[in-house]
C-alpha positions in Angstrom: 72.4 102.3 115.6 75.5 103.7 118.1 78.8 102.9 117.2 79.5 100.6 120.3 77.6 98.0 119.3 78.7 94.7 116.8 77.9 95.4 113.1 79.7 95.2 110.0 81.0 98.6 108.4 80.3 99.4 104.8 83.0 101.6 103.1 81.2 102.8 99.8 81.4 105.8 97.9 78.7 108.3 97.6 78.1 107.3 93.8 77.6 103.9 94.3 74.3 104.4 97.1 72.1 102.3 95.5 74.4 99.3 95.4 75.2 99.9 99.1 72.1 100.2 100.4 70.8 96.6 98.4 73.9 95.2 100.5 72.7 96.5 103.5 69.6 95.2 103.1 70.6 91.6 102.2 72.9 91.2 104.7 70.4 92.1 107.7 68.0 89.8 106.5 70.6 87.5 106.9 70.9 88.3 110.7 74.2 90.6 110.2 73.9 93.8 111.3 75.4 97.1 108.9 76.6 99.9 109.6 76.1 102.5 106.8 76.8 106.3 107.6 73.7 107.7 104.8 71.5 106.2 107.6 73.5 105.4 111.0 75.2 109.2 111.6 72.5 110.6 114.1 71.9 114.5 112.9 73.5 117.1 114.7 77.0 114.5 115.4 80.7 114.8 113.9 81.0 112.7 111.4 84.5 112.1 111.1 84.4 111.2 114.9 81.2 108.7 113.6 82.7 107.0 111.0 86.5 107.1 113.3 84.5 104.9 116.2 82.4 102.9 114.2 85.2 101.7 111.9 87.1 100.8 115.4 84.0 99.0 116.7 83.1 96.7 113.7 83.7 93.5 113.6 84.4 93.5 109.5 84.1 96.0 106.8 82.4 94.8 103.3 84.5 97.5 100.9 82.2 98.2 97.6 85.0 98.6 95.2 84.2 100.5 92.7 85.0 102.7 90.1 83.7 105.2 92.4 85.4 104.3 95.3 88.8 103.6 93.6 89.1 107.3 93.3 87.8 108.0 96.6 89.8 109.5 99.3 87.7 109.3 101.8 87.1 105.0 101.1 91.1 104.7 102.0 90.8 106.6 104.6 87.9 104.0 106.0 90.4 101.2 104.9 93.6 102.7 106.7 91.8 103.3 109.9 90.5 99.9 109.8 93.5 98.2 109.0 95.3 100.1 112.0 92.9 98.1 114.3 93.0 95.0 111.8 89.4 95.0 111.3 89.2 92.0 108.4 87.9 93.7 105.0 85.7 92.2 102.9 86.6 93.8 98.6 82.5 93.5 96.9 83.8 93.9 93.2 81.1 95.8 91.4 82.5 96.0 87.9 85.1 94.3 86.7 88.6 96.1 87.1 91.6 95.9 89.3 93.0 97.8 92.7 96.2 100.3 92.3 97.5 102.8 94.1 97.3 102.5 97.5 94.1 100.4 97.3 96.7 98.1 95.5 98.8 97.7 98.9 95.2 97.5 101.2 94.1 94.8 98.8 97.0 92.1 98.1 96.1 89.9 100.1 92.2 90.0 100.5 89.7 87.8 98.0 87.4 90.1 96.7 83.9 88.9 95.2 82.3 89.7 92.4 79.0 91.3 92.3 78.6 90.8 89.0 77.1 88.6 86.8 75.1 86.7 89.5 74.3 90.0 92.1 72.0 87.2 94.6 74.6 84.6 94.4 77.6 87.5 95.1 75.9 88.6 98.0 74.7 84.9 99.7 78.7 84.7 99.3 79.2 87.4 100.7 76.9 86.8 103.7 78.4 83.4 104.3 82.2 84.8 104.2 81.4 87.1 106.8 79.7 84.8 108.8 82.8 82.6 108.8 85.1 85.6 110.3 83.2 86.7 112.6 82.8 83.3 114.2 86.2 82.3 113.8 87.6 84.7 117.1 85.4 82.7 118.8 87.3 79.4 118.0 90.3 80.9 118.7 89.7 82.0 122.2 89.4 78.5 123.7 92.8 78.8 123.1 94.2 81.9 124.1 95.6 81.0 127.1 98.0 78.1 126.2 99.2 80.2 123.6 99.9 83.5 125.4 102.5 80.9 127.8 103.9 79.5 125.0 104.9 82.8 123.4 105.8 84.2 126.9 108.1 80.8 127.4 109.7 81.5 124.2 110.5 85.4 125.4 111.9 84.1 128.4 114.6 81.6 126.4 115.8 84.6 123.8 116.7 87.2 127.0 118.5 89.1 124.1 115.8 89.6 121.6 116.0 93.4 120.7 113.5 95.6 122.2 110.3 97.1 120.2 111.6 100.0 118.6 110.0 103.2 119.9 107.4 105.1 118.1 109.4 108.2 115.7 106.5 110.9 118.0 105.7 109.7 121.4 101.4 110.4 121.4 100.6 112.6 124.0 103.5 114.9 123.5 103.7 118.7 122.8 105.5 117.2 118.9 102.5 114.9 118.2 99.6 117.0 118.4 101.6 120.0 116.5 102.1 117.2 113.9 98.6 115.8 114.5 97.1 119.7 113.9 99.1 120.1 110.5 97.3 117.3 109.5 94.2 118.0 110.8 94.0 120.6 108.5 93.8 118.6 105.7 91.6 115.5 106.8 89.9 116.7 109.9 89.4 115.0 113.3 91.0 111.0 111.2 94.4 112.7 111.4 95.3 111.7 115.0 94.5 107.9 114.4 97.2 108.5 110.9 99.5 110.1 112.9 99.5 107.1 115.5 99.9 104.6 113.0 103.1 106.5 111.0 104.4 107.0 114.0 104.9 102.9 115.5 104.6 101.5 111.9 107.2 103.9 109.8 111.1 102.5 110.2 112.9 106.4 109.8 111.7 109.7 109.7 111.7 110.0 106.1 108.9 107.4 105.6 106.9 108.8 108.7 107.1 111.9 106.6 105.8 110.7 103.7 102.5 108.1 104.9 101.8 111.2 106.4 102.4 113.4 102.8 99.9 110.6 100.8 97.0 112.1 102.8 97.4 115.0 101.7 95.4 115.4 97.9 96.3 118.3 96.1 99.8 119.0 95.6 100.8 122.1 96.0 99.1 121.5 100.1 101.1 118.5 100.2 104.5 120.1 99.2 103.6 123.1 101.6 102.8 120.2 104.4 105.9 118.2 104.2 108.1 121.3 105.0 105.8 122.5 108.2 106.0 118.4 109.3 109.6 118.4 108.5 110.2 121.0 110.8 108.3 120.5 113.2 110.3 117.3 113.0 113.6 119.1 113.8 112.0 120.5 116.3 113.8 119.2 119.8 
């Protein structure tokens, strides 16, 4: 399955593979094409790059929320990439647990579907929710031109509006590439996505450092990473 075709990305822990397969089978029977790593990463190709491409091309992300996925660094990275490109997330809660830590932030405004006690009813509700969300942008596009015109007129009426804040580090610069390489040693090619996102959203260099350090799991490695990162930011 090509990454550039419309699909629903399945975000799950490998320990929930049986449920993931069941979800894919049901959604595809409902006409919703799915992308799942255990089936759709071509042999011999870079696994992480395919994941990133599939998320960027996805119409939505189904997140199988379980005790396993809540502890998985990979699922958190996938959700973060989805957030960076504004991909809607549809959580399917596999067990009666509540999100904590980074997941609590990611899922704070999401309404999840419980997979229990009635699996078929839950999957039907999930499919219906996804279909409504996928169809919504088409209707919204009909009003895009007048909405843009209103926004442009409003901008002209507020000439003293503050300009956008520049990113902490500019993409494409030597400093950006050095920081990307630092993080890539720990998490691979998706480091670029996280550096871009943190550089754009962080309000201070300290917040920028904290955001990137959160992706380094081992405390000892995180400390060394922060030291190198701060040294890079201090360079002019």
